[in-house]
VEXDREN-2710 file (C-alpha; in Angstrom, 1 decimal):
% VEXDREN-2710
k/r/px/py/pz
1/MET/0.0/0.0/0.0
2/ALA/1.4/3.4/-0.9
3/HIS/0.0/6.8/-0.3
4/THR/0.9/10.2/-1.5
5/HIS/-0.7/13.6/-1.7
6/HIS/-0.2/17.2/-2.8
7/HIS/-1.2/20.2/-0.8
8/PRO/-2.2/23.0/-3.2
9/ALA/-1.2/26.5/-2.0
10/PRO/-4.4/27.9/-0.6
11/HIS/-5.5/31.3/-2.0
12/SER/-6.9/33.8/0.6
13/TYR/-10.2/35.4/-0.3
14/ASN/-10.5/37.2/3.0
15/ARG/-10.2/40.7/1.4
16/ALA/-12.6/39.7/-1.4
17/PHE/-15.2/38.4/1.1
18/THR/-14.9/41.4/3.4
19/LEU/-15.3/43.9/0.6
20/GLY/-18.0/41.9/-1.2
21/ILE/-20.1/41.4/2.0
22/SER/-19.7/45.0/3.1
23/LEU/-20.8/46.4/-0.3
24/ASN/-23.8/44.1/-0.6
25/LEU/-25.0/44.8/3.0
26/ILE/-25.0/48.5/2.3
27/PHE/-26.8/47.9/-1.0
28/VAL/-29.4/45.7/0.7
29/VAL/-30.3/48.5/3.1
30/ILE/-30.5/51.0/0.2
31/GLU/-32.8/48.7/-1.9
32/PHE/-35.1/47.9/1.0
33/VAL/-35.5/51.5/2.0
34/TYR/-36.0/52.9/-1.5
35/GLY/-38.1/49.9/-2.6
36/PHE/-40.5/50.5/0.2
37/LEU/-40.5/54.3/-0.4
38/GLY/-40.9/53.8/-4.2
39/ASN/-43.4/50.9/-3.8
40/SER/-41.2/48.7/-6.1
41/LEU/-41.5/45.0/-5.7
42/ALA/-38.6/44.6/-8.1
43/LEU/-36.3/46.5/-5.7
44/ILE/-37.7/44.8/-2.6
45/THR/-37.4/41.3/-4.0
46/ASP/-33.9/42.0/-5.4
47/ALA/-32.9/43.3/-1.9
48/GLY/-34.1/40.0/-0.5
49/HIS/-32.1/38.1/-3.1
50/ASN/-29.0/40.3/-2.3
51/LEU/-29.4/39.5/1.4
52/SER/-29.5/35.8/0.6
53/ASP/-26.3/36.4/-1.4
54/VAL/-24.7/38.0/1.7
55/LEU/-25.6/34.9/3.6
56/THR/-24.1/32.7/0.8
57/LEU/-20.9/34.7/1.0
58/LEU/-20.8/34.4/4.8
59/LEU/-21.4/30.6/4.5
60/ALA/-18.7/30.2/1.9
61/TRP/-16.2/32.3/3.8
62/GLY/-16.8/30.5/7.1
63/ALA/-16.5/27.1/5.4
64/ILE/-13.3/28.0/3.7
65/TYR/-11.9/29.3/7.0
66/LEU/-12.8/26.1/8.9
67/ALA/-11.5/23.9/6.0
68/GLY/-8.1/25.3/6.7
69/LYS/-8.0/24.0/10.2
70/GLU/-5.6/21.1/10.9
71/PRO/-7.1/17.5/11.0
72/THR/-7.4/15.8/14.4
73/PRO/-7.4/12.1/15.4
74/TYR/-11.2/12.1/15.3
75/ARG/-11.6/14.3/12.3
76/THR/-9.0/12.9/10.1
77/TYR/-10.0/15.1/7.1
78/GLY/-10.5/18.2/9.3
79/PHE/-13.4/20.4/8.3
80/ARG/-12.9/20.2/4.6
81/ARG/-16.4/18.8/4.0
82/LEU/-18.0/22.0/5.3
83/THR/-17.2/23.7/2.0
84/ILE/-19.5/21.2/0.3
85/LEU/-22.2/21.5/3.0
86/ALA/-22.1/25.3/2.8
87/SER/-22.7/25.3/-1.0
88/LEU/-25.6/22.9/-0.5
89/LEU/-27.1/24.9/2.3
90/SER/-26.8/28.2/0.3
91/GLY/-28.7/26.5/-2.6
92/MET/-31.5/25.5/-0.3
93/LEU/-31.8/29.0/1.2
94/LEU/-32.0/30.4/-2.4
95/LEU/-34.9/28.1/-3.2
96/VAL/-36.9/29.5/-0.2
97/ALA/-36.2/33.0/-1.5
98/VAL/-37.4/32.1/-5.0
99/GLY/-40.7/30.9/-3.6
100/ALA/-41.2/34.0/-1.6
101/ILE/-40.4/36.3/-4.5
102/ALA/-42.7/34.4/-6.9
103/TRP/-45.6/34.4/-4.5
104/GLU/-45.4/38.1/-3.9
105/ALA/-45.0/38.8/-7.7
106/LEU/-48.1/36.8/-8.6
107/GLY/-50.1/38.8/-6.0
108/ARG/-48.9/42.1/-7.5
109/LEU/-49.7/41.0/-11.0
110/SER/-53.4/40.6/-10.1
111/GLU/-53.4/44.0/-8.3
112/PRO/-50.7/46.3/-9.7
113/GLN/-49.6/49.2/-7.5
114/PRO/-48.0/52.6/-8.4
115/VAL/-44.2/52.5/-8.6
116/ASP/-41.7/55.4/-8.6
117/GLY/-39.8/54.7/-11.8
118/MET/-37.0/57.1/-11.3
119/THR/-36.2/55.7/-7.9
120/VAL/-36.1/52.2/-9.4
121/ILE/-33.7/53.3/-12.1
122/VAL/-31.2/55.1/-9.8
123/VAL/-31.1/52.4/-7.1
124/ALA/-30.8/49.5/-9.6
125/ALA/-28.0/51.4/-11.4
126/VAL/-26.1/51.4/-8.2
127/GLY/-26.7/47.7/-7.9
128/VAL/-25.3/47.1/-11.4
129/VAL/-22.0/48.7/-10.2
130/ILE/-21.8/47.0/-6.8
131/ASN/-22.7/43.5/-8.1
132/THR/-20.2/43.8/-11.0
133/VAL/-17.4/44.9/-8.7
134/THR/-18.2/42.0/-6.3
135/ALA/-18.3/39.5/-9.1
136/LEU/-14.9/40.6/-10.3
137/LEU/-13.5/39.9/-6.8
138/PHE/-14.2/36.2/-7.4
139/ILE/-13.6/35.8/-11.1
140/ARG/-10.1/34.4/-10.7
141/GLY/-11.0/31.5/-8.4
142/GLN/-14.4/30.5/-9.8
143/LYS/-13.0/27.8/-12.0
144/ASP/-11.5/25.8/-9.1
145/ASP/-13.8/26.1/-6.2
146/LEU/-17.6/25.5/-6.1
147/ASN/-18.0/28.0/-3.3
148/ILE/-16.2/30.7/-5.1
149/LYS/-18.0/29.8/-8.3
150/ALA/-21.3/30.2/-6.5
151/ALA/-20.3/33.6/-5.2
152/PHE/-19.2/34.7/-8.7
153/LEU/-22.3/33.4/-10.5
154/HIS/-24.6/35.0/-8.0
155/MET/-23.0/38.3/-8.2
156/ALA/-22.8/38.2/-12.0
157/ALA/-26.4/37.2/-12.2
158/ASP/-27.4/40.0/-9.8
159/ALA/-25.6/42.5/-12.0
160/GLY/-27.6/41.4/-15.0
161/VAL/-30.8/41.4/-13.0
162/SER/-30.1/44.9/-11.7
163/LEU/-29.6/46.0/-15.3
164/GLY/-33.0/44.5/-16.1
165/VAL/-34.5/46.5/-13.2
166/VAL/-33.1/49.7/-14.7
167/ILE/-34.8/48.9/-18.0
168/ALA/-38.1/48.1/-16.3
169/GLY/-37.9/51.4/-14.3
170/ALA/-37.5/53.3/-17.5
171/VAL/-40.4/51.5/-19.1
172/ILE/-42.7/52.3/-16.1
173/LEU/-41.5/56.0/-16.1
174/PHE/-42.3/56.6/-19.7
175/THR/-45.3/54.3/-20.3
176/GLY/-46.9/53.9/-16.9
177/TRP/-47.2/50.1/-17.4
178/LEU/-47.3/49.0/-13.7
179/TRP/-47.5/45.4/-14.5
180/VAL/-43.8/45.5/-15.7
181/ASP/-42.7/45.6/-12.0
182/PRO/-44.2/42.3/-10.8
183/LEU/-43.4/40.7/-14.1
184/LEU/-39.8/41.6/-13.6
185/GLY/-40.1/40.1/-10.1
186/LEU/-41.1/36.8/-11.7
187/LEU/-38.2/37.0/-14.2
188/ILE/-35.8/37.6/-11.3
189/ALA/-37.2/34.5/-9.5
190/LEU/-36.6/32.5/-12.7
191/VAL/-33.0/33.7/-13.0
192/ILE/-32.3/32.8/-9.4
193/LEU/-34.0/29.4/-9.8
194/TYR/-31.8/28.6/-12.8
195/SER/-28.6/29.4/-11.0
196/THR/-29.8/27.7/-7.8
197/LEU/-30.7/24.4/-9.5
198/ASP/-27.2/24.3/-11.1
199/LEU/-25.6/25.0/-7.7
200/LEU/-27.8/22.4/-6.0
201/ARG/-27.0/19.7/-8.6
202/ASP/-23.2/20.2/-8.3
203/SER/-23.2/20.5/-4.5
204/THR/-25.5/17.5/-4.0
205/GLY/-23.2/15.4/-6.2
206/LEU/-20.2/16.4/-4.1
207/ALA/-22.2/15.7/-0.9
208/ILE/-22.8/12.1/-1.9
209/ASP/-19.2/11.5/-3.0
210/ALA/-19.9/11.6/-6.7
211/VAL/-16.9/12.0/-9.0
212/PRO/-16.4/15.8/-9.5
213/LYS/-17.8/16.8/-12.9
214/ASN/-14.4/18.1/-14.1
215/ILE/-12.9/14.6/-13.8
216/ASP/-13.6/11.7/-16.3
217/PRO/-13.2/8.5/-14.3
218/HIS/-12.7/6.5/-17.5
219/GLN/-9.7/8.6/-18.5
220/VAL/-8.3/8.1/-15.0
221/GLU/-8.7/4.4/-15.2
222/ASN/-7.2/4.2/-18.6
223/TYR/-4.2/6.2/-17.4
224/LEU/-3.6/3.9/-14.4
225/ALA/-4.0/0.8/-16.6
226/GLN/-1.3/2.1/-19.0
227/LEU/1.3/2.5/-16.2
228/PRO/4.4/0.3/-16.7
229/GLY/4.0/-3.1/-15.2
230/VAL/0.3/-2.7/-14.4
231/SER/-1.9/-5.4/-15.9
232/GLU/-5.3/-4.4/-14.4
233/VAL/-7.0/-1.7/-12.4
234/HIS/-10.0/-2.3/-10.1
235/ASP/-11.8/-0.9/-7.0
236/LEU/-11.2/2.6/-8.3
237/HIS/-12.8/5.3/-6.2
238/ILE/-12.7/9.0/-6.8
239/TRP/-14.4/11.4/-4.4
240/PRO/-14.4/15.0/-3.3
241/MET/-12.8/15.8/0.1
242/SER/-13.9/19.4/-0.3
243/THR/-15.0/21.8/-3.1
244/THR/-11.3/22.1/-4.1
245/GLU/-9.6/18.7/-3.1
246/THR/-10.2/15.3/-4.6
247/ALA/-9.0/11.9/-3.4
248/LEU/-8.5/8.6/-5.2
249/THR/-7.9/5.0/-4.1
250/ALA/-7.3/2.1/-6.5
251/HIS/-6.0/-1.5/-6.7
252/LEU/-3.3/-2.0/-9.2
253/VAL/-2.5/-5.6/-10.4
254/VAL/1.3/-5.7/-10.7
255/PRO/2.6/-9.2/-11.3
256/GLN/6.1/-8.0/-10.6
257/PHE/6.3/-5.6/-7.7
258/PRO/8.4/-2.4/-8.3
259/ASP/11.6/-2.2/-6.3
260/ASP/11.0/1.4/-5.2
261/ASP/8.4/4.2/-5.0
262/SER/8.9/5.6/-8.5
263/LEU/5.7/4.1/-9.9
264/VAL/3.6/5.6/-7.1
265/GLN/5.3/8.9/-7.3
266/ARG/4.9/9.1/-11.1
267/ALA/1.2/8.2/-10.9
268/SER/0.6/10.7/-8.1
269/ASP/2.2/13.5/-9.9
270/GLU/0.4/12.8/-13.2
271/LEU/-3.0/12.4/-11.4
272/HIS/-2.4/15.8/-9.8
273/HIS/-1.3/17.6/-12.9
274/ARG/-3.7/16.0/-15.4
275/PHE/-6.8/15.5/-13.3
276/GLY/-6.4/17.7/-10.2
277/ILE/-6.5/14.7/-7.8
278/ASP/-4.5/15.6/-4.7
279/HIS/-4.7/12.6/-2.4
280/VAL/-3.8/9.3/-3.9
281/THR/-3.7/5.9/-2.3
282/LEU/-2.7/2.9/-4.5
283/GLN/-2.6/-0.8/-3.4
284/TYR/-0.5/-3.3/-5.3
285/GLU/-1.7/-6.8/-6.0
286/THR/-0.1/-9.8/-7.7
287/GLY/-3.3/-10.9/-9.4
288/ASN/-3.4/-14.1/-7.4
289/ASP/-6.4/-15.3/-5.3
290/TYR/-5.0/-13.5/-2.3
291/CYS/-4.1/-9.8/-2.0
292/LYS/-0.4/-9.2/-1.3
293/LEU/0.4/-5.8/-0.1
294/ALA/3.6/-4.1/-1.2
295/SER/5.2/-1.7/1.3
296/PRO/7.4/0.6/-0.7
297/GLY/6.9/3.3/1.9
298/SER/4.7/6.3/2.2
299/LEU/5.4/9.5/0.3
END
């Protein structure tokens, strides 16, 4: 049995989270106040969505912080799993928000109420700027971490939604079509629902130890099977330890055991660089009826 792992250098998002949360909390207050004063459901519902995004940012930040804690004898993986649970919980919270937004919007469609179009335009324009800036804070890490990706997508979607609110406010201001406001509320709900379902699908997969979607298990198996001296690969398992780390275990049938650790080291390095798999445990077998364990050492 041989084990090896890589520890990717963690990137700190403390500054991004601090700035992003602060900006969005300020904007939530602005939207709630002016949405109430201007009688705009679009602003009020978007403020509720932005508040849920603040909670999402807090959850992601807290999970990333705890994931950096050292493992213990009773928590051998530490708190890495919390990053997955945080993304799953944020998706569930967003579903609740979608339901509330849709319910209120349907009520307003049947009984439209006056809306201050200019207020909607100005406040939503501020939202476009704030949400765009916040999204840019996370653009670099969104390809490698589901939590960071969730933050980026939510902020980018909010920027687009706020732009839509600006357009709706202009329509109300110049045409007086009050039904545009609740209709936009429904469209906002649909946008949130789309991104939420995507987040829930990915986070649920990670929560049940599914192979991360950026890894093709067939390619991994083919790579291991082509290693020098390996005649067969079985009991291959690939699972997420967190939203950024992946582990692998496999049995390699090697009729002639290697004399050193070079095979394991080579496989580990390649799995890390080609597939992003950081924690690798390989077990050698002779292919006989019994399983003989090699002990080339731990790396």
